[in-house]
C-alpha positions as CSV (number, residue, x, y, z in Angstrom):
1,M,0.0,0.0,0.0
2,Y,1.3,3.4,-1.0
3,T,0.9,6.3,1.5
4,K,1.4,10.0,1.6
5,D,1.4,12.3,4.6
6,F,-0.3,15.7,4.8
7,E,-1.0,18.4,7.4
8,V,-4.4,20.1,7.4
9,R,-3.7,23.7,6.6
10,W,-5.9,26.8,7.0
11,S,-6.8,26.7,3.3
12,D,-8.0,23.0,3.7
13,I,-10.8,23.7,6.1
14,D,-14.4,24.9,5.3
15,A,-17.0,27.0,7.1
16,N,-17.6,24.2,9.6
17,R,-13.9,24.4,10.5
18,H,-13.2,20.8,9.5
19,L,-11.4,19.3,6.5
20,A,-13.3,20.4,3.4
21,N,-14.5,18.0,0.7
22,S,-12.3,19.8,-1.9
23,A,-9.2,19.2,0.3
24,F,-10.0,15.4,0.4
25,V,-10.1,15.5,-3.4
26,N,-6.8,17.5,-3.6
27,F,-5.0,15.2,-1.2
28,M,-6.1,12.1,-3.2
29,S,-5.0,13.8,-6.5
30,H,-1.6,14.6,-5.0
31,T,-1.2,11.1,-3.6
32,R,-2.1,9.5,-7.0
33,L,0.4,11.7,-8.9
34,A,3.1,11.1,-6.4
35,F,2.5,7.4,-6.7
36,L,2.6,7.6,-10.6
37,M,5.7,9.7,-10.5
38,E,7.5,7.0,-8.4
39,L,6.4,4.5,-11.1
40,G,8.0,6.7,-13.7
41,F,5.0,8.6,-14.9
42,N,6.5,12.0,-14.5
43,Q,5.6,15.1,-16.5
44,K,8.3,14.4,-19.1
45,T,7.1,10.8,-19.6
46,M,3.5,12.0,-20.0
47,V,4.5,14.7,-22.4
48,D,6.6,12.2,-24.4
49,Y,3.8,9.7,-24.7
50,K,1.1,12.5,-25.0
51,I,-1.0,11.0,-22.2
52,G,-2.7,12.2,-19.1
53,P,-4.9,10.6,-16.4
54,V,-8.6,11.5,-16.2
55,A,-11.1,10.7,-13.5
56,F,-14.5,9.1,-14.2
57,Y,-15.7,9.3,-10.7
58,E,-14.7,9.6,-7.1
59,H,-17.1,8.1,-4.5
60,M,-16.4,9.5,-1.1
61,Y,-17.4,8.0,2.3
62,Y,-16.8,10.1,5.4
63,F,-16.4,8.6,8.9
64,K,-14.7,11.2,11.2
65,E,-13.7,14.8,11.0
66,A,-10.2,16.2,10.7
67,F,-9.3,19.7,11.8
68,L,-6.7,22.4,11.3
69,G,-3.2,21.2,12.3
70,N,-4.1,17.5,12.2
71,N,-1.8,15.1,10.4
72,I,-3.5,13.0,7.7
73,K,-2.2,9.9,6.0
74,V,-3.7,9.1,2.6
75,S,-3.3,5.6,1.1
76,L,-3.6,4.3,-2.4
77,E,-4.3,0.8,-3.5
78,I,-4.8,-0.4,-7.0
79,K,-8.1,-2.2,-7.1
80,G,-8.4,-2.7,-10.9
81,L,-6.6,-2.3,-14.2
82,S,-7.6,-3.2,-17.7
83,E,-5.4,-5.5,-19.7
84,D,-4.2,-2.6,-21.9
85,G,-3.8,-0.2,-18.9
86,K,-6.5,2.1,-20.3
87,F,-8.8,1.9,-17.3
88,F,-7.7,2.0,-13.6
89,E,-9.4,1.8,-10.3
90,F,-7.8,3.2,-7.1
91,Y,-9.0,3.1,-3.5
92,H,-7.9,5.8,-1.1
93,D,-8.2,5.6,2.7
94,F,-7.6,8.6,5.0
95,Y,-6.2,8.0,8.5
96,N,-5.7,10.4,11.4
97,D,-2.6,10.3,13.6
98,K,-4.2,7.6,15.8
99,G,-4.5,5.4,12.7
100,E,-8.3,5.8,12.7
101,N,-9.9,5.5,9.2
102,I,-11.6,8.8,8.8
103,A,-12.7,8.6,5.1
104,R,-12.5,6.3,2.0
105,C,-12.8,6.9,-1.7
106,E,-13.3,4.6,-4.6
107,M,-12.0,6.2,-7.8
108,M,-12.0,5.1,-11.4
109,G,-10.3,6.7,-14.3
110,A,-8.5,6.2,-17.6
111,W,-5.7,7.5,-19.7
112,I,-6.4,10.1,-22.4
113,N,-4.3,10.8,-25.5
114,L,-3.7,14.5,-25.3
115,K,-3.5,15.0,-29.0
116,S,-6.5,13.0,-30.2
117,R,-8.5,13.7,-26.9
118,K,-9.6,10.0,-26.9
119,L,-9.1,7.3,-24.3
120,T,-6.0,5.2,-24.9
121,G,-4.2,2.2,-23.6
122,L,-0.7,2.4,-22.3
123,A,2.4,1.7,-24.3
124,E,3.9,-1.7,-23.3
125,E,6.9,0.0,-21.6
126,L,4.5,2.0,-19.4
127,L,2.1,-0.8,-18.8
128,S,4.9,-3.1,-17.6
129,K,5.6,-0.6,-14.7
130,F,2.3,-1.9,-13.1
131,S,3.2,-5.6,-13.3
132,N,5.3,-5.9,-10.2
133,I,3.4,-3.5,-7.8
134,E,1.3,-4.7,-5.0
135,K,-2.4,-5.0,-5.9
136,A,-5.3,-4.6,-3.4
137,D,-7.3,-7.5,-2.1
138,G,-10.1,-8.2,-4.6
139,F,-8.0,-6.8,-7.5
140,R,-9.7,-7.3,-10.9
141,V,-9.0,-6.9,-14.5
142,L,-11.2,-4.0,-15.7
143,T,-13.3,-3.9,-18.9
144,K,-15.1,-1.1,-20.6
145,E,-18.3,-2.5,-19.1
146,D,-16.9,-1.8,-15.6
147,T,-16.7,1.9,-16.4
148,R,-20.4,1.9,-17.2
149,R,-21.7,0.2,-14.1
150,F,-23.5,3.2,-12.7
151,L,-25.2,3.9,-16.1
152,K,-25.0,7.7,-15.9
153,I,-25.9,9.2,-19.3
154,P,-25.4,12.9,-20.1
155,K,-28.7,14.8,-20.5
156,N,-28.3,17.9,-22.6
157,L,-30.5,21.0,-22.2
């Protein structure tokens, strides 16, 4: 399991004086990019391959509050990956300094080709970086159907 540590800052709290929803999202994004960078998916690599990660959804579940000055640990586990690496599913857990699980997020996303603006699988040399990393319990191979499981369809004006 990959983890990243954060301190709750003034700019991370909301009108209720606890960790804001937007801060949870920012901490997860930072954790994901730090994880990907350690795998070799840095800015140069993404520019060279003309790819970027996109989020399909982030389902949050909140259990306890966090406050200004608290230390937070955010975990990342790979819950799913398609055979071509196009689709990925990450789980994040948030822990306070007592090790209590204060929130959880289930996130699914994909890689987009920044030139064509279409979803794309990973080049073999990038996909191979995922082969030796630890997978979460219940890890599964994702398909396009997995990305449609909530059946949300756009409704134009």
